[in-house]
Structures are given as C-alpha cells and as structure tokens.
VOGUKOL-863174 format. One line per 3 residues: number of its first residue (from 1); their letters; for each residue x, y, z of N, C-alpha, C. Coordinates in steps of 0.001 Angstrom, whole numbers. Layout:
% VOGUKOL-863174
NUM) A) X:Y:Z:X:Y:Z:X:Y:Z  ... $
***
This chain:
% VOGUKOL-863174
1) MSQ) 4635:213627:63205:4916:212937:61917:4630:211408:62160  3530:210975:61558:3134:209649:61739:3733:208746:60613  5068:208578:60597:5694:207758:59580:5481:206327:59890 $
4) RDT) 5410:205520:58839:5179:204110:58941:6176:203316:58136  6506:202151:58714:7370:201168:57982:6409:200149:57409  6699:199653:56206:5935:198571:55631:6804:197449:55285 $
7) TEI) 6209:196259:55318:6935:195053:54893:5911:194042:54275  6391:193320:53316:5490:192426:52523:5161:191157:53308  3928:190701:53137:3573:189401:53671:4189:188369:52670 $
10) YMI) 5030:187446:53207:5666:186474:52356:5087:185062:52487  4237:184823:53449:3618:183507:53641:2305:183635:54335  1380:182845:53857:3:182755:54521:-282:181261:54716 $
13) KKS) -609:180911:55911:-959:179466:56156:-2264:179384:56962  -2979:178280:56747:-4254:178054:57424:-3902:177337:58755  -4618:177736:59811:-4490:177109:61096:-5873:176927:61673 $
16) AAG) -5988:176244:62778:-7265:176025:63455:-7885:177377:63892  -7080:178392:64112:-7498:179664:64540:-7864:180592:63378  -7525:180191:62211:-7800:181074:60972:-6544:181080:60095 $
19) FIV) -6284:182257:59448:-5147:182372:58619:-4056:183092:59372  -2797:182643:59229:-1648:183237:59835:-703:183821:58757  -299:185019:58859:639:185610:57896:1980:185755:58544 $
22) SFR) 3041:185665:57677:4421:185838:58189:4990:187067:57454  5782:187812:58167:6405:189008:57633:7737:189246:58272  8612:190000:57597:10011:190236:58058:10204:191490:58877 $
25) RGT) 9515:191548:59982:9822:192595:60973:9540:191899:62358  10435:192221:63333:10306:191556:64585:10547:192468:65737  11035:191870:66849:11183:192693:68083:12292:193729:67876 $
28) DHG) 13277:193568:66931:14246:194611:66668:13572:195853:65990  12382:195666:65482:11702:196758:64825:10498:197266:65637  10414:196747:66939:9321:197182:67835:8107:196351:67776 $
31) VRP) 8074:195295:66994:6889:194447:66807:6850:193465:68041  5692:193406:68694:5526:192536:69818:4184:191777:69776  4141:190614:70337:2858:189873:70345:1771:190713:71039 $
34) GMQ) 569:190663:70463:-555:191390:70965:-823:192666:70202  200:193120:69435:8:194336:68516:-968:194055:67492  -1812:194988:67206:-2658:194941:66002:-2153:195886:64989 $
37) LAV) -2021:195351:63739:-1375:196105:62661:-2233:196108:61436  -2291:197201:60744:-3046:197273:59538:-2325:196605:58391  -3198:196093:57428:-2639:195424:56217:-3120:196316:55077 $
40) LNE) -2164:196626:54174:-2492:197457:52966:-2253:196683:51767  -3130:197005:50731:-2936:196387:49392:-1910:197113:48638  -1671:196718:47372:-665:197299:46551:-956:198808:46255 $
43) DGF) -2153:199219:46419:-2510:200618:46147:-2460:201490:47416  -2108:200825:48590:-1976:201503:49826:-3282:201673:50611  -4311:200935:50208:-5609:200940:50889:-5613:199809:51935 $
46) RVG) -6236:200148:53080:-6359:199148:54148:-7313:198073:53778  -6862:196825:53857:-7707:195662:53466:-7963:194717:54666  -7349:194994:55806:-7601:194170:56933:-6689:194548:58120 $
49) VVE) -6825:193731:59156:-6016:193907:60396:-5565:192550:60828  -4302:192539:61362:-3813:191285:61923:-3367:191560:63351  -3346:190466:64169:-2809:190592:65531:-1569:189670:65674 $
52) VIG) -445:190318:66057:792:189598:66190:696:188524:67199  1092:187268:66846:1005:186183:67840:2378:185665:68273  3386:186064:67492:4746:185584:67814:5772:186393:67090 $
55) STE) 6910:186683:67692:7927:187416:67073:9357:186927:67509  10255:186904:66500:11666:186739:66847:12269:188117:66686  13563:188261:66645:14210:189540:66457:13902:190145:65091 $
58) TES) 13728:189306:64042:13588:189828:62726:12308:189429:61952  11538:188475:62527:10334:188079:61843:9141:187925:62856  7961:187911:62212:6722:187835:63106:5673:187037:62377 $
61) EAL) 4778:186460:63166:3536:185833:62596:2377:186515:63233  1355:186679:62405:174:187347:63007:-1169:186681:62453  -2165:186709:63280:-3454:186072:62972:-4337:187103:62262 $
64) VSG) -4927:186726:61122:-5779:187594:60400:-7089:187725:61156  -7577:189008:61377:-8755:189199:62097:-9942:189339:61168  -10930:188457:61268:-12170:188534:60492:-11963:188344:58981 $
67) ESG) -13001:188743:58248:-12921:188697:56792:-12052:189827:56262  -11260:189561:55243:-10419:190585:54673:-9945:190169:53318  -9292:191109:52648:-8735:190932:51361:-7220:190680:51410 $
70) IKL) -6810:190203:52557:-5331:189939:52717:-4859:188784:51869  -3774:189046:51130:-3211:187975:50267:-1687:188238:50257  -970:187216:49684:471:187375:49462:800:188712:48732 $
73) GCL) 1820:189374:49198:2194:190628:48574:1611:191842:49197  559:191689:50059:5:192840:50821:1077:193270:51792  955:194509:52297:1933:195121:53116:1400:195280:54553 $
76) ISI) 2264:194849:55545:1942:195128:56953:2500:196511:57254  1662:197345:57883:2014:198686:58191:2442:198809:59653  3585:199153:59940:4189:199203:61334:4501:200675:61661 $
79) PQG) 3877:201165:62817:4143:202573:63160:5682:202738:63466  6264:203788:62985:7697:204055:63289:7791:204482:64795  8836:204059:65394:9077:204538:66764:8282:203738:67811 $
82) VAS) 7714:202564:67480:6948:201827:68464:7951:201187:69481  9232:201133:69179:10212:200511:70095:10927:201642:70852  10092:202525:71466:10666:203580:72193:11333:203022:73439 $
85) G) 12610:203225:73609:13196:202595:74710:14234:203351:75344 $
***
C-alpha cells in the first residue's frame, strides 16, 4: 500500500540557487535533507520535483528542480512510512 501524505506549499522565495518552497512537514514526519519529493497540482497531477535542503521537526524547505509548474497551494507528496525506525 503506497499511501502518501500531502501538505500544501505555503511560501515560495527566490534564492541564488533558484526557488525555495516551504511546507509543514519535517523530521517528525520522516522528511530529511536530500530527499526528493514530488509536487502535485490541485488536480493531483505531478508538476515538479523538489529536493529537501533543510528540516526542523515540523517544517522543511526544498529547492525546486528545473522548470516546473510549482506555485503556492501545490501539494508536496510525502511517502508514508519513510521514518521507519
């Protein structure tokens, strides 16, 4: 069962490396720097990929990879059970 958790992108900012998105899932949810996560639009279609660059217990920031349709309100898709411990 490949269940996934989703959370909304609540901030996008420009940096020297590109665009960075912020979302409310962190190490408590199994999110770790280096993970690549899919981004879905409001219809559930994949519109891009991000790479996590930093996480606290409850929030993360990720760098947008390449050209994409990522915007505020898109959803980060996080595989359930990534924090197997």
